[in-house]
C-alpha positions in Angstrom: -40.5 12.7 -22.8 -36.8 12.4 -22.0 -36.3 10.2 -19.0 -35.6 12.0 -15.7 -32.6 10.6 -14.2 -30.5 11.3 -10.6 -26.4 11.4 -10.6 -26.4 8.4 -8.6 -28.2 6.4 -11.2 -26.5 7.5 -14.3 -25.0 4.0 -14.7 -28.2 2.8 -15.6 -28.6 5.1 -18.6 -25.0 4.8 -20.7 -25.6 5.9 -24.2 -29.3 7.1 -23.3 -30.8 10.4 -23.1 -31.6 11.6 -19.9 -32.7 14.8 -18.0 -31.0 16.0 -14.9 -32.2 18.7 -12.5 -29.9 20.5 -10.4 -27.8 23.4 -9.4 -24.5 24.3 -10.6 -21.8 23.2 -8.3 -18.9 24.4 -10.2 -18.4 26.1 -13.9 -15.6 26.6 -16.3 -15.9 28.2 -20.0 -13.4 27.8 -22.8 -14.6 29.8 -25.9 -17.2 27.9 -27.4 -17.5 25.1 -24.5 -19.1 25.2 -21.0 -18.1 22.6 -18.4 -20.9 22.2 -15.6 -20.4 20.3 -12.6 -24.1 19.9 -11.6 -25.5 18.5 -8.5 -28.7 17.2 -7.8 -28.4 16.0 -4.2 -27.5 12.7 -5.2 -23.8 13.4 -6.5 -22.2 15.6 -8.8 -21.9 14.9 -12.9 -20.1 16.7 -15.2 -22.3 18.4 -18.0 -20.3 19.4 -21.6 -22.3 22.3 -23.6 -20.7 22.6 -27.0 -21.7 25.5 -28.8 -23.0 23.9 -32.0 -24.8 21.7 -29.8 -27.4 23.2 -28.0 -30.0 26.5 -28.6 -28.0 29.6 -28.7 -30.1 31.0 -25.5 -29.3 27.8 -23.4 -25.7 28.6 -24.1 -25.5 32.2 -23.5 -27.8 31.5 -20.2 -25.5 29.1 -19.0 -22.3 31.3 -19.4 -24.5 34.1 -17.1 -25.0 31.3 -14.6 -23.0 31.5 -11.5 -22.7 28.9 -8.6 -26.1 27.7 -7.3 -27.9 28.6 -10.4 -30.8 26.1 -10.9 -31.0 24.4 -14.3 -32.3 21.4 -16.2 -30.0 19.9 -18.6 -30.9 16.9 -21.1 -28.1 15.0 -23.1 -26.6 11.8 -23.4 -24.7 9.6 -20.9 -21.3 8.8 -21.2 -19.0 6.3 -19.3 -15.9 8.5 -18.4 -13.5 7.4 -15.7 -11.8 10.9 -15.8 -15.5 12.3 -15.1 -16.9 12.8 -11.4 -18.7 10.0 -10.4 -17.5 8.1 -13.6 -20.2 9.6 -16.2 -20.1 12.5 -18.1 -23.3 14.1 -20.1 -23.1 15.5 -23.6 -25.8 18.3 -23.6 -28.3 18.9 -26.4 -30.9 21.0 -24.6 -32.2 22.5 -21.2 -33.2 25.3 -19.3 -32.0 27.7 -16.8 -34.7 28.2 -14.1 -32.7 31.0 -12.0 -29.3 32.2 -12.8 -27.7 33.4 -9.6 -24.7 35.5 -8.8 -22.8 36.3 -5.8 -23.5 33.2 -4.0 -22.1 33.7 -0.3 -20.4 30.7 0.2 -17.4 31.0 -2.5 -14.5 28.1 -2.7 -12.0 30.2 -0.7 -12.0 29.3 2.9 -14.6 30.1 5.5 -14.6 30.2 9.3 -16.8 27.7 11.3 -19.1 30.7 12.4 -19.4 32.1 9.2 -20.4 28.6 7.9 -23.0 27.7 10.9 -24.7 31.2 10.2 -25.2 30.2 6.7 -26.0 26.2 7.7 -28.9 26.6 5.5 -26.7 27.2 2.3 -23.7 25.1 3.6 -25.6 22.0 3.4 -25.2 22.0 -0.4 -21.4 21.8 0.1 -19.5 18.5 -0.3 -18.2 17.6 3.0 -21.8 18.5 4.9 -23.7 16.3 1.8 -21.3 13.4 2.7 -22.0 13.6 6.5 -25.4 13.9 6.2 -25.7 11.0 3.7 -23.7 9.1 6.1 -25.9 10.1 9.1 -28.6 8.9 6.9 -27.1 5.1 6.4 -26.7 5.1 10.0 -30.2 5.9 11.0 -31.1 3.4 8.3 -28.9 0.6 9.5 -30.2 1.0 12.9 -33.8 0.8 12.3 -32.8 -2.4 9.7 -30.6 -4.0 12.9 -33.7 -3.6 15.5 -36.2 -4.4 13.2 -34.6 -7.7 11.7 -34.5 -8.9 15.6 -38.2 -7.9 16.2 -37.6 -5.0 18.1 -40.8 -2.7 18.6 -40.3 0.8 17.6 -42.5 2.8 20.4 -42.0 6.5 20.3 -41.5 8.5 23.7 -43.0 12.0 24.4 -40.4 15.1 24.4 -42.8 17.0 26.9 -42.2 15.1 30.5 -43.3 16.0 33.9 -40.0 15.2 35.7 -36.3 14.2 34.8 -35.4 10.7 34.8 -32.0 11.7 36.2 -32.3 15.1 38.0 -33.3 18.4 36.7 -30.2 20.3 36.8 -29.5 19.9 32.8 -33.0 20.1 31.9 -34.6 22.8 29.9 -38.0 23.8 31.7 -40.9 25.1 29.9 -44.3 26.4 30.9 -46.8 23.8 30.0 -50.4 25.7 30.4 -50.5 26.2 34.3 -47.6 23.7 35.2 -43.8 23.3 34.5 -42.7 20.5 32.2 -39.2 19.7 30.7 -38.0 18.7 27.2 -36.6 15.4 27.7 -33.3 13.9 28.2 -34.1 10.4 27.4 -36.8 8.4 26.3 -35.7 5.6 28.6 -38.3 5.2 31.0 -41.0 5.1 28.7 -39.0 2.5 26.8 -39.2 0.3 30.0 -42.5 0.6 30.5 -43.2 -0.1 26.6 -40.9 -3.5 27.0 -43.2 -4.7 29.8 -45.7 -4.5 27.1 -44.4 -5.7 23.8 -41.0 -7.6 25.2 -38.4 -5.8 23.2 -38.6 -2.2 22.0 -36.8 0.9 20.9 -37.7 4.7 20.7 -35.4 6.7 18.5 -35.9 10.8 18.9 -34.7 14.1 19.9 -33.4 14.7 23.5 -32.2 17.7 25.0 -29.4 18.4 27.6 -29.3 22.3 29.1 -25.7 21.3 30.1 -23.3 24.8 29.8 -20.7 22.7 27.8 -19.0 24.1 24.8 -16.8 20.7 23.9 -16.6 19.1 20.6 -18.7 16.5 22.0 -21.9 18.5 23.2 -24.9 19.4 21.8 -28.0 20.8 23.5 -30.3 18.7 21.2 -29.4 15.3 19.8 -30.9 12.1 18.6 -30.6 9.4 20.7 -31.6 5.7 20.0 -32.8 3.5 23.2 -33.6 -0.2 22.8 -35.1 -1.8 26.0 -35.1 -5.7 26.5 -37.3 -7.6 28.9 -35.8 -10.4 30.5 -32.3 -9.3 30.0 -29.2 -9.1 32.0 -26.2 -6.8 31.5 -24.6 -9.5 29.5 -27.4 -9.2 26.7 -27.0 -5.5 26.7 -23.4 -5.7 25.9 -24.0 -8.3 23.3 -26.6 -6.1 21.7 -24.5 -2.9 21.5 -21.9 -4.9 20.3 -23.8 -6.5 17.3 -25.3 -3.2 16.4 -22.3 -1.3 16.3 -20.9 -3.9 13.9 -23.7 -3.9 11.7 -24.1 -0.4 11.4 -20.2 0.3 10.5 -20.7 -2.5 8.0 -23.3 -0.8 6.4 -22.1 2.5 5.9 -19.1 1.0 4.2 -21.2 -1.0 2.1 -23.4 1.8 1.2 -21.2 5.1 1.6 -18.1 4.7 0.4 -17.8 7.7 -2.0 -18.9 10.0 0.7 -16.4 8.8 3.2 -14.1 9.4 0.7 -14.9 12.6 0.7 -14.6 13.3 4.1 -11.1 11.6 3.5 -11.9 8.7 5.7 -9.5 6.2 6.7 -11.9 3.2 6.1 -9.3 0.8 7.2 -10.0 2.2 10.8 -13.6 1.2 10.3 -13.4 -2.1 8.7 -11.4 -3.1 11.9 -15.2 -2.7 13.9 -15.5 -6.5 14.0 -16.3 -8.8 17.1 -15.3 -9.3 19.9 -14.9 -6.1 21.4 -12.4 -5.6 24.7 -14.2 -5.7 27.8 -13.1 -4.5 31.2 -14.4 -2.9 34.4 -14.2 0.1 36.1 -11.8 -0.9 38.2 -9.6 -2.2 35.6 -9.7 1.0 33.6 -9.1 3.0 36.6 -5.6 0.8 37.2 -4.8 1.7 33.8 -5.3 5.6 34.2 -3.6 5.5 37.9 -0.3 4.5 35.6 -0.6 6.9 32.7 1.5 9.7 32.8 -1.0 12.3 31.3 -4.0 11.0 33.4 -5.3 13.1 36.4 -8.1 10.7 37.5 -9.0 10.0 40.9 -10.6 6.6 41.6 -14.7 7.2 42.6 -15.2 9.6 39.8 -16.6 9.6 36.8 -14.6 9.1 33.5 -14.0 12.9 31.9 -13.1 13.2 28.2 -9.4 13.3 28.7 -9.6 9.7 30.5 -11.9 8.2 28.0 -9.3 9.5 25.3 -6.6 7.8 27.0 -8.8 4.6 27.5 -10.3 4.4 23.8 -6.9 5.3 22.2 -5.7 1.7 23.2 -8.0 -0.1 20.9 -8.9 -0.3 17.5 -12.6 -1.1 17.8 -14.8 0.2 20.8 -14.2 -0.6 24.6 -16.9 -1.4 26.7 -16.4 -0.5 30.3 -18.8 -2.1 33.0 -19.4 -1.7 36.8 -19.2 1.9 37.6 -19.4 3.0 41.1 -23.0 3.5 41.9 -22.6 6.8 43.0 -21.8 8.2 39.3 -24.6 6.5 37.6 -28.2 7.3 37.7 -30.7 6.1 40.3 -32.4 3.2 38.0 -29.7 1.1 37.5 -29.3 -2.2 39.1 -26.9 -2.7 42.0 -23.8 -5.5 41.1 -25.0 -8.5 43.8 -21.5 -9.2 43.9 -20.4 -5.8 45.1 -22.7 -3.3 46.1 -21.0 -0.6 45.6 -21.0 -0.9 41.7 -24.0 -0.6 39.4 -24.5 -3.5 36.5 -24.0 -0.8 33.8 -21.9 -0.3 30.7 -20.3 3.0 29.0 -19.1 2.1 25.2 -16.1 4.4 24.3 -15.6 4.7 20.5 -11.8 4.9 19.5 -9.8 7.7 17.8 -10.7 9.8 20.8 -14.2 10.0 20.2 -15.4 8.6 23.5 -18.6 7.5 24.9 -21.3 6.8 22.4 -23.5 4.5 24.1 -24.2 4.4 27.9 -26.6 1.4 29.5 -27.2 -0.6 32.4 -29.3 -3.4 33.7 -32.2 -2.0 35.2 -33.4 -2.3 38.9 -36.3 -4.4 39.1 -36.8 -4.5 42.7 -39.8 -2.0 44.0 -38.3 -1.6 47.7 -34.7 -0.8 46.1 -36.0 1.4 43.6 -38.2 3.4 46.1 -35.2 4.0 48.4 -32.8 5.0 45.3 -35.8 7.8 44.5 -35.6 9.0 48.3 -31.6 9.1 48.2 -31.5 11.4 45.1 -34.5 13.5 46.2 -36.6 13.0 43.2 -40.4 13.6 43.7 -41.8 10.1 44.2 -45.5 11.2 42.8 -43.9 11.9 39.4 -42.5 8.1 39.4 -45.6 6.1 40.6 -46.3 5.2 36.9 -42.8 3.9 36.6 -42.8 1.8 40.1 -46.0 0.5 38.8 -43.9 -1.5 36.5 -42.0 -3.2 39.6 -45.5 -3.7 41.3 -47.3 -5.5 38.4 -44.9 -8.3 36.8 -41.4 -6.8 37.2 -38.9 -8.7 35.5 -34.9 -8.5 35.0 -34.6 -5.8 32.3 -31.9 -3.8 30.4 -31.2 -1.5 27.5 -28.7 1.3 26.5 -29.0 4.8 24.7 -26.9 5.5 21.6 -26.2 9.0 20.7 -26.3 9.4 16.9 -24.4 12.5 16.3 -21.5 11.2 18.4 -21.6 8.0 16.5 -21.8 9.9 13.1 -18.9 11.8 14.1 -17.1 8.8 14.5 -18.0 7.1 11.5 -17.1 10.2 9.5 -13.9 10.8 11.5 -15.1 14.4 12.5 -13.6 16.9 14.7 -16.9 18.3 16.4 -19.9 16.8 16.7 -21.8 19.5 15.5 -21.0 18.7 12.0 -22.9 15.6 12.5 -26.4 17.4 13.1 -28.1 19.0 10.2 -29.2 22.0 12.4 -26.7 22.3 15.2 -28.0 23.3 18.7 -25.2 24.6 21.0 -25.1 26.6 24.0 -24.2 29.9 21.8 -26.4 29.2 18.8 -29.8 28.6 18.1 -29.5 30.0 14.3 -30.6 29.1 11.4 
């Protein structure tokens, strides 16, 4: 039996016969010769079929097969620097499983709406293929990072009885004879897990019903949320900094060919090293006040144009701390040196990407948290379990949330965050 190989591992089989299983990405024919670029999900390999070297039925079948026809080809692996991936297959046998004609995504230019409607097929094209392989590497690196630091993965629920930051941007669903919401964050549940296990994280889908059409927003996205017991804001900043450096280094190590397909300037990723610049909200506000393109008003949260201005000043993520308490969530601890500020951080990625991380030291005082719940007009009965964490063994603790798609978009150099999701869900799109 001929060894079944993948394109990404062809270097292991030089001068050996292998069997490749895949689909035609591109084909050209010259008389008694077919050049087939075969993709198998791990990469693309050039396969050469000379009429005299293969069965006649195979040569004719390949000649009739169009883009995305499925087939298996058997042949000898040869090193060839001119070929895609550096290796070429001299074919001697094989079979065409299905000959395709009229594949809808041709090499010509297509608009984004058409491609999103054909997302189930567009995934086979080079750009989304490369993007999602980078996404895979980001996820793997995140899990490796937290595993290496003895963080425990504790999943949070998707259905929640209440919101952790108000219900104005949540999807409400019928839950038997009561109402529930699709989660906007797993943080509150991660806090409970941290009181049981010390250092934890949750990682899963979250949902925001914001009526936003910007390039930074999805209605469904994945978020990674670590939570640490016995932690201060400084601990949160240090963890986020170490994590981002690790993720970028791992992507550079594992996915350089994919970054090349995306035409990503890897020098900008290689610059992602510690230390990250850190500034307070007041310092950032002063910069914006003196910037000719800013319309920022002190006391407001930073909008996308403000984040772009601030992030473009640096070649690595910038950490902005101590925002006004009124623009941040109720569970964030106040700064004891200035109670008008929250002990929080937003991490802005460079190149105009904006916020990829939001975090804080959490409020660990029961009375303070009760007051905030009332101030925000939240139903206290839904938060009694959360308040129990402050009644029974409260400690200083903190954490953050990392938006996966925004992070992938930044690392890949994508214009729109929708490209970083295999099945993007937008305000105006829920198909396919």
